[in-house]
BALOBA-1460 file (C-alpha; in Angstrom, 3 decimals):
// residues 157
<rec num="1" residu="m" x="-4.355" y="37.286" z="71.552"/>
<rec num="2" residu="k" x="-7.095" y="38.555" z="69.343"/>
<rec num="3" residu="n" x="-10.924" y="39.092" z="69.585"/>
<rec num="4" residu="y" x="-12.851" y="37.370" z="66.775"/>
<rec num="5" residu="v" x="-16.513" y="38.463" z="66.644"/>
<rec num="6" residu="l" x="-18.533" y="35.809" z="64.644"/>
<rec num="7" residu="d" x="-21.556" y="36.444" z="62.476"/>
<rec num="8" residu="t" x="-24.367" y="34.099" z="62.172"/>
<rec num="9" residu="n" x="-23.661" y="32.941" z="58.672"/>
<rec num="10" residu="v" x="-20.076" y="31.699" z="59.891"/>
<rec num="11" residu="i" x="-21.919" y="29.279" z="62.396"/>
<rec num="12" residu="l" x="-24.447" y="28.285" z="59.882"/>
<rec num="13" residu="h" x="-21.584" y="27.397" z="57.571"/>
<rec num="14" residu="d" x="-19.474" y="25.705" z="59.966"/>
<rec num="15" residu="p" x="-21.170" y="24.874" z="63.414"/>
<rec num="16" residu="n" x="-17.465" y="24.008" z="64.841"/>
<rec num="17" residu="s" x="-16.125" y="27.218" z="63.770"/>
<rec num="18" residu="l" x="-15.476" y="28.102" z="67.494"/>
<rec num="19" residu="l" x="-12.637" y="25.742" z="67.441"/>
<rec num="20" residu="n" x="-10.785" y="27.372" z="64.302"/>
<rec num="21" residu="f" x="-9.455" y="30.438" z="65.922"/>
<rec num="22" residu="k" x="-6.626" y="28.991" z="67.916"/>
<rec num="23" residu="t" x="-6.022" y="30.321" z="71.393"/>
<rec num="24" residu="n" x="-7.870" y="33.449" z="70.650"/>
<rec num="25" residu="c" x="-11.110" y="34.844" z="72.103"/>
<rec num="26" residu="v" x="-14.147" y="34.094" z="70.093"/>
<rec num="27" residu="l" x="-17.012" y="36.432" z="70.818"/>
<rec num="28" residu="i" x="-20.787" y="35.663" z="69.946"/>
<rec num="29" residu="p" x="-23.112" y="38.532" z="69.849"/>
<rec num="30" residu="i" x="-26.516" y="37.576" z="71.572"/>
<rec num="31" residu="e" x="-28.180" y="38.499" z="68.437"/>
<rec num="32" residu="v" x="-26.342" y="35.603" z="66.651"/>
<rec num="33" residu="i" x="-27.927" y="33.347" z="69.153"/>
<rec num="34" residu="e" x="-31.427" y="34.722" z="68.406"/>
<rec num="35" residu="e" x="-30.852" y="34.272" z="64.613"/>
<rec num="36" residu="i" x="-29.573" y="30.573" z="65.331"/>
<rec num="37" residu="d" x="-32.757" y="29.921" z="67.230"/>
<rec num="38" residu="r" x="-34.818" y="30.717" z="64.117"/>
<rec num="39" residu="f" x="-32.915" y="28.230" z="61.868"/>
<rec num="40" residu="k" x="-32.888" y="25.194" z="64.397"/>
<rec num="41" residu="r" x="-36.385" y="24.082" z="63.377"/>
<rec num="42" residu="e" x="-35.428" y="23.685" z="59.557"/>
<rec num="43" residu="s" x="-34.659" y="20.190" z="58.337"/>
<rec num="44" residu="s" x="-31.989" y="21.513" z="56.063"/>
<rec num="45" residu="e" x="-28.292" y="21.609" z="56.534"/>
<rec num="46" residu="l" x="-28.614" y="25.093" z="58.074"/>
<rec num="47" residu="g" x="-31.100" y="23.771" z="60.569"/>
<rec num="48" residu="q" x="-28.755" y="20.829" z="61.465"/>
<rec num="49" residu="n" x="-25.796" y="23.225" z="61.806"/>
<rec num="50" residu="a" x="-27.878" y="25.400" z="64.130"/>
<rec num="51" residu="r" x="-28.992" y="22.450" z="66.242"/>
<rec num="52" residu="t" x="-25.124" y="21.395" z="66.460"/>
<rec num="53" residu="f" x="-23.917" y="24.897" z="67.521"/>
<rec num="54" residu="s" x="-26.808" y="25.204" z="70.098"/>
<rec num="55" residu="r" x="-25.729" y="21.799" z="71.643"/>
<rec num="56" residu="t" x="-22.153" y="22.913" z="71.620"/>
<rec num="57" residu="l" x="-23.012" y="25.965" z="73.465"/>
<rec num="58" residu="d" x="-25.008" y="24.117" z="76.005"/>
<rec num="59" residu="t" x="-22.201" y="21.866" z="76.644"/>
<rec num="60" residu="l" x="-19.890" y="24.684" z="77.230"/>
<rec num="61" residu="r" x="-22.250" y="26.441" z="79.666"/>
<rec num="62" residu="k" x="-21.152" y="23.723" z="82.049"/>
<rec num="63" residu="e" x="-17.734" y="25.147" z="82.166"/>
<rec num="64" residu="g" x="-18.819" y="28.516" z="83.439"/>
<rec num="65" residu="h" x="-20.821" y="31.477" z="82.692"/>
<rec num="66" residu="l" x="-20.910" y="32.368" z="78.842"/>
<rec num="67" residu="n" x="-21.113" y="36.117" z="79.455"/>
<rec num="68" residu="q" x="-17.818" y="35.926" z="81.572"/>
<rec num="69" residu="g" x="-16.108" y="33.605" z="79.092"/>
<rec num="70" residu="v" x="-15.471" y="29.890" z="79.154"/>
<rec num="71" residu="k" x="-12.333" y="27.981" z="77.938"/>
<rec num="72" residu="l" x="-12.569" y="26.005" z="74.681"/>
<rec num="73" residu="p" x="-10.955" y="22.742" z="74.076"/>
<rec num="74" residu="n" x="-8.469" y="24.301" z="71.731"/>
<rec num="75" residu="g" x="-7.108" y="26.576" z="74.313"/>
<rec num="76" residu="g" x="-9.169" y="29.597" z="73.154"/>
<rec num="77" residu="k" x="-11.889" y="31.386" z="75.108"/>
<rec num="78" residu="l" x="-15.591" y="31.728" z="74.244"/>
<rec num="79" residu="r" x="-17.808" y="34.688" z="75.640"/>
<rec num="80" residu="v" x="-21.425" y="35.785" z="74.582"/>
<rec num="81" residu="i" x="-21.638" y="39.384" z="74.177"/>
<rec num="82" residu="f" x="-24.462" y="41.921" z="74.440"/>
<rec num="83" residu="r" x="-25.283" y="45.562" z="74.785"/>
<rec num="84" residu="e" x="-26.434" y="47.264" z="77.867"/>
<rec num="85" residu="a" x="-29.908" y="48.536" z="77.791"/>
<rec num="86" residu="n" x="-29.082" y="52.071" z="77.293"/>
<rec num="87" residu="g" x="-27.092" y="51.455" z="73.914"/>
<rec num="88" residu="n" x="-28.356" y="53.479" z="71.121"/>
<rec num="89" residu="g" x="-26.324" y="52.076" z="68.382"/>
<rec num="90" residu="h" x="-23.733" y="53.544" z="66.205"/>
<rec num="91" residu="a" x="-24.560" y="57.264" z="64.973"/>
<rec num="92" residu="v" x="-24.136" y="56.169" z="61.184"/>
<rec num="93" residu="f" x="-26.863" y="53.533" z="61.243"/>
<rec num="94" residu="g" x="-28.460" y="52.900" z="64.592"/>
<rec num="95" residu="n" x="-29.953" y="49.612" z="65.721"/>
<rec num="96" residu="s" x="-32.205" y="48.911" z="62.925"/>
<rec num="97" residu="t" x="-30.956" y="45.587" z="61.668"/>
<rec num="98" residu="v" x="-29.153" y="42.548" z="63.264"/>
<rec num="99" residu="d" x="-26.194" y="43.209" z="61.117"/>
<rec num="100" residu="n" x="-25.926" y="46.814" z="62.343"/>
<rec num="101" residu="r" x="-26.171" y="45.504" z="66.008"/>
<rec num="102" residu="i" x="-23.491" y="42.982" z="65.372"/>
<rec num="103" residu="v" x="-21.136" y="45.695" z="63.996"/>
<rec num="104" residu="t" x="-21.925" y="48.035" z="66.720"/>
<rec num="105" residu="l" x="-21.168" y="45.200" z="69.380"/>
<rec num="106" residu="a" x="-17.750" y="44.621" z="67.735"/>
<rec num="107" residu="l" x="-16.926" y="48.396" z="67.641"/>
<rec num="108" residu="e" x="-17.697" y="48.435" z="71.306"/>
<rec num="109" residu="v" x="-15.315" y="45.504" z="71.883"/>
<rec num="110" residu="q" x="-12.701" y="47.312" z="69.886"/>
<rec num="111" residu="k" x="-13.157" y="50.336" z="71.833"/>
<rec num="112" residu="s" x="-13.141" y="48.693" z="75.263"/>
<rec num="113" residu="s" x="-10.081" y="46.643" z="74.527"/>
<rec num="114" residu="p" x="-7.883" y="48.809" z="72.057"/>
<rec num="115" residu="q" x="-4.639" y="46.903" z="73.102"/>
<rec num="116" residu="t" x="-6.343" y="43.672" z="71.571"/>
<rec num="117" residu="k" x="-6.952" y="43.391" z="67.859"/>
<rec num="118" residu="t" x="-10.738" y="42.955" z="67.133"/>
<rec num="119" residu="i" x="-11.806" y="41.272" z="63.979"/>
<rec num="120" residu="l" x="-15.330" y="40.624" z="62.571"/>
<rec num="121" residu="v" x="-15.678" y="37.385" z="60.766"/>
<rec num="122" residu="s" x="-18.623" y="37.179" z="58.384"/>
<rec num="123" residu="k" x="-19.392" y="35.379" z="55.099"/>
<rec num="124" residu="d" x="-21.485" y="38.560" z="54.124"/>
<rec num="125" residu="i" x="-19.326" y="40.943" z="51.951"/>
<rec num="126" residu="n" x="-21.474" y="43.885" z="52.562"/>
<rec num="127" residu="l" x="-21.230" y="43.575" z="56.337"/>
<rec num="128" residu="r" x="-17.418" y="43.278" z="55.925"/>
<rec num="129" residu="i" x="-17.556" y="46.515" z="53.842"/>
<rec num="130" residu="k" x="-19.660" y="48.262" z="56.506"/>
<rec num="131" residu="a" x="-17.448" y="47.212" z="59.291"/>
<rec num="132" residu="d" x="-14.254" y="48.236" z="57.293"/>
<rec num="133" residu="a" x="-15.748" y="51.590" z="56.487"/>
<rec num="134" residu="l" x="-16.376" y="52.115" z="60.257"/>
<rec num="135" residu="g" x="-12.580" y="51.263" z="61.023"/>
<rec num="136" residu="l" x="-13.306" y="47.583" z="62.123"/>
<rec num="137" residu="e" x="-11.201" y="44.838" z="60.654"/>
<rec num="138" residu="a" x="-13.294" y="42.347" z="58.925"/>
<rec num="139" residu="e" x="-12.358" y="38.964" z="57.333"/>
<rec num="140" residu="d" x="-14.236" y="36.282" z="55.457"/>
<rec num="141" residu="y" x="-14.420" y="32.859" z="57.006"/>
<rec num="142" residu="e" x="-12.324" y="30.644" z="54.742"/>
<rec num="143" residu="t" x="-11.305" y="27.556" z="56.581"/>
<rec num="144" residu="d" x="-12.897" y="25.331" z="53.805"/>
<rec num="145" residu="r" x="-10.991" y="26.942" z="50.871"/>
<rec num="146" residu="v" x="-8.819" y="24.669" z="48.950"/>
<rec num="147" residu="y" x="-5.776" y="26.199" z="47.372"/>
<rec num="148" residu="l" x="-4.441" y="24.679" z="44.040"/>
<rec num="149" residu="t" x="-0.891" y="24.335" z="45.604"/>
<rec num="150" residu="d" x="-2.171" y="21.997" z="48.116"/>
<rec num="151" residu="l" x="-3.704" y="19.576" z="45.698"/>
<rec num="152" residu="y" x="-1.933" y="16.399" z="44.540"/>
<rec num="153" residu="t" x="0.168" y="17.195" z="41.337"/>
<rec num="154" residu="g" x="0.077" y="13.566" z="40.181"/>
<rec num="155" residu="m" x="3.120" y="11.566" z="38.883"/>
<rec num="156" residu="i" x="5.164" y="11.529" z="35.834"/>
<rec num="157" residu="e" x="6.822" y="8.245" z="34.672"/>
């Protein structure tokens, strides 16, 4: 079992990304939901993806409290995470940006569950670098990547 902390750009890229982490725990920082809220009014694909994600979360709310965790259809678990009011941020960069707050939340998850691997998933390369510099594993979201070996090689006659 692993903890995957998702960045906003993953959800805007693929609103069904919650289901691509098998039977692991998918954690959505409350800041991500706030950012998604700003995109939902757009008529672009990003807006459509934001609305799809919001509807998915609303449906999952019926399964239980999102802050305690709800079961996903693929067997995984979804939980919305947030900081307590007394949280001051990480000593390196504080709480000045949403990205910094997301990394800080992911670090708190890692610290509170050291026996469970915690991975930050983001399309933002600089956020992944920042997370790595602080000792947090970070990955790109790559479910849409096509490998040349998977392509049809054709026929020879």
